N, C-alpha and C positions, 0 to 999 in steps of 0.2 A: 706423828699424826695419829689421832685416835679415831678408829672406825666404829661406826654404829651400824650393826647389821639388822636392826629391827625393821627398817623399811624394806630391805630385801627379803627378809623372812616373811613379812606380811604379804608381799607381792607373790612370792612362791606359794605360800599357803592358800591365798585366794585363787591362784591359777590351778592348783591341785584340786581344790574343792570344785571349781567350775568344770574341770575336764575329767575328774575321776570320782566325784562323790555327790553328784547332783541327783541322779535318778537311781531307782532301785537296781536297775541293770548295771549301772556303773559301780554302785557300792558292792554288789556281789562279785562282779568281775575283778575289781581291785582287791577285794578281800581274798579271793581265791588265788590271785597271782601272788600276793604277799605270802599267803599260807604255803603255796607251792614252792616259792623260793626258799622259805625257811625250812620246809621239809626236805627239799632237795639239798640244801646246804648241810643239814644234819646227816642225812642218810646216804647221799650219793658218793662222797669221797672214796670210801672203800669199795662200794659197788661199781663205781665208774672205773676205778683202776682195774678191777677184776675183769670187767666186760671188755673194755677198750684196749687194755694193755699199756696205754700211755696215761700217766697221772694227770697231766695238765689239760691236754686237748679233750680227752674222754670225759673228764669230770665236768668241764664247762659245757660240753655238748649235752651231757645227761641233765645237767641243771637247766639248760635252756629248754630242752624237750619237756621236762617235767613241769616247769613253770608255764610253758605254753599250754600244755594239756589242762593244767589246773585253771588257767585263765579261761579256756574254752568252756570247761565245766561250770565255772562261776558265771560266765556269760549266759549259758543255757538256763541255769537256776534263776538268774535275774530276769530273763525274758519270761520264764514261766510264772514267776511271782507278779510281774507287771501285768501279764495277761490275765491272771486270776483276779487281780485287783480291778482291772477294767471290766471284767465279766461281772464282778459283784456290783460295781457301780451301775452297769447296764441293767442288771436285774432289779436293783433298787429303784432306778428310774422307771422301769416298766411297771413295777408294783405300785408306784405312786400315781400312775395314770389311770 
């Protein structure tokens, strides 16, 4: 039996775009979460072992914390950019009146 995963791939891509890439806030949050995960994966193994004493549990806890913090920072950046965009639109509407 030959399987074609194109339909499943399209569905997953569309859902990802709808839930994680529609607004500026979602874009920044998603980007920072991915960047935090990559950074934590590169940096944390040796650091996690040294801090927590256990290689497996400490490393994953450190990766989770770093990814969460990066996601929160990205969310805050996205909110600030959306707010600035809305303020510019509001100012342009006021200047047109």
